[in-house]
C-alpha positions as CSV (number, residue, x, y, z in Angstrom):
1,M,26.8,60.0,216.9
2,D,30.3,61.7,216.1
3,I,33.0,61.1,218.4
4,Q,35.4,62.8,216.7
5,G,37.5,64.7,219.3
6,A,36.7,63.0,222.2
7,A,39.1,62.5,224.8
8,P,40.4,59.1,225.2
9,A,39.4,57.5,228.7
10,P,42.2,56.7,231.3
11,R,44.6,54.3,231.2
12,E,44.3,52.2,233.6
13,I,47.8,50.8,235.2
14,D,47.8,47.9,237.4
15,I,51.0,47.3,238.6
16,S,49.8,47.0,242.1
17,G,50.9,42.7,242.5
18,L,54.5,43.3,240.8
19,P,57.6,43.7,242.9
20,M,58.0,47.5,242.6
21,D,61.1,46.9,240.2
22,Q,59.2,45.3,238.3
23,A,56.3,47.1,239.2
24,Q,58.4,51.2,238.3
25,A,59.8,49.6,235.1
26,L,56.4,48.7,233.7
27,V,54.9,51.8,234.6
28,L,57.8,53.7,233.0
29,D,57.1,51.2,229.9
30,E,53.7,52.2,229.7
31,L,54.0,55.1,229.4
32,R,56.8,55.0,227.0
33,G,53.8,53.4,225.1
34,L,51.2,56.7,225.6
35,T,53.9,59.5,224.5
36,E,54.4,57.5,221.7
37,R,51.2,57.8,220.4
38,S,51.5,61.6,220.7
39,E,47.7,62.2,222.3
40,P,46.6,63.5,225.3
41,F,46.3,60.9,228.4
42,A,45.8,60.5,231.8
43,A,46.6,57.4,233.3
44,I,45.5,55.5,236.6
45,L,48.8,54.0,238.4
46,L,47.2,51.3,241.0
47,M,50.3,50.4,243.3
48,P,52.3,47.5,244.9
49,A,52.2,47.4,248.2
50,P,55.7,47.3,250.1
51,P,56.6,44.6,251.1
52,E,55.9,42.2,254.1
53,G,59.2,40.9,255.7
54,R,61.3,40.7,252.6
55,T,64.2,42.6,252.2
56,P,63.7,45.7,249.6
57,A,66.1,45.2,247.2
58,S,66.0,41.8,245.4
59,S,69.3,40.7,243.7
60,A,67.8,38.7,240.7
61,S,66.0,42.0,239.8
62,A,65.3,42.0,236.2
63,P,67.5,43.4,233.5
64,G,67.0,47.2,233.0
65,T,65.4,47.7,236.6
66,S,68.2,49.3,237.8
67,T,67.5,53.0,239.5
68,A,69.9,54.5,237.0
69,D,67.9,52.7,234.1
70,R,64.6,54.1,235.4
71,V,66.0,57.6,235.6
72,R,67.4,57.5,232.4
73,T,63.8,56.3,230.7
74,L,62.3,58.9,232.7
75,K,64.6,61.1,231.2
76,L,63.5,60.3,227.5
77,I,59.9,60.4,228.0
78,R,60.1,63.5,230.0
79,P,59.5,65.7,226.9
80,G,56.4,63.7,226.0
81,L,54.8,63.6,228.9
82,T,55.1,67.7,229.7
83,A,53.6,67.6,226.1
84,H,50.8,64.9,226.2
85,C,50.2,63.4,229.7
86,R,47.2,65.7,231.6
87,G,48.0,63.9,234.9
88,L,49.2,60.6,236.7
89,A,47.1,59.5,239.6
90,F,48.7,57.3,241.7
91,V,46.5,54.8,244.1
92,A,48.9,53.4,246.8
93,P,48.5,52.0,250.3
94,A,49.3,53.9,253.5
95,D,52.0,52.5,254.1
96,I,54.5,53.3,251.4
97,P,57.9,53.6,252.1
98,A,59.1,57.7,252.7
99,E,61.1,57.5,249.5
100,R,58.2,56.4,247.2
101,A,56.0,58.7,249.1
102,E,58.9,60.9,247.4
103,A,58.4,60.2,244.1
104,I,54.8,60.4,244.2
105,H,54.2,63.6,245.4
106,S,56.8,65.1,243.3
107,G,54.5,66.0,240.7
108,E,55.7,67.9,238.0
109,Q,59.1,68.3,238.7
110,L,59.5,64.7,238.4
111,W,57.3,63.7,235.9
112,G,57.2,66.8,233.9
113,C,52.7,66.3,234.3
114,P,50.3,67.3,237.2
115,T,50.0,64.3,239.5
116,M,47.9,63.5,242.5
117,A,47.9,60.7,245.3
118,T,45.4,58.8,246.9
119,Q,44.5,55.9,248.5
120,D,41.1,56.0,246.8
121,V,40.6,53.9,243.4
122,T,37.3,55.8,243.0
123,A,38.8,59.4,243.2
124,A,41.8,58.8,241.0
125,R,39.4,57.6,238.3
126,A,37.3,60.8,238.5
127,W,40.0,63.1,238.7
128,A,42.1,61.7,236.0
129,E,38.8,61.8,233.7
130,A,38.3,65.4,234.5
131,R,42.3,65.8,233.4
132,V,41.5,64.4,229.9
133,G,38.0,66.0,229.6
134,T,40.1,69.0,229.9
135,D,42.8,69.1,227.3
136,G,44.1,72.8,227.5
137,A,41.7,74.0,225.2
138,G,39.5,77.5,226.4
139,S,40.6,76.2,230.5
140,D,41.9,79.5,230.6
141,P,39.4,81.7,231.9
142,G,41.6,84.9,231.7
């Protein structure tokens, strides 16, 4: 059986148990690695729930996890995302903060590739699988 040219399965990135600053840094690292392969991909991002009863900012953030660092990294990898990412599916709880929801829903303007947001991991997986199944070749009926 020849599977050459078969689209890779979507990459699932589970950051649900991490603090948000670490989760965002890990997502960018994972996406950078995927773009460096120069192959089409889709990713499913299992996002963390908002912290309960804790202050949102931690003074003990890991190096390289500031907002400015994350923005800089995203700008660096965006061309690769535009070229190779077929879609990012964000699986997030309903009660995420407004600024996180805005980033998730900003789609191609922020990420450079199609995005979708849901609370249903099964729907996210199906969407991502459909995205890598259609790598752009022959998908334009016109």
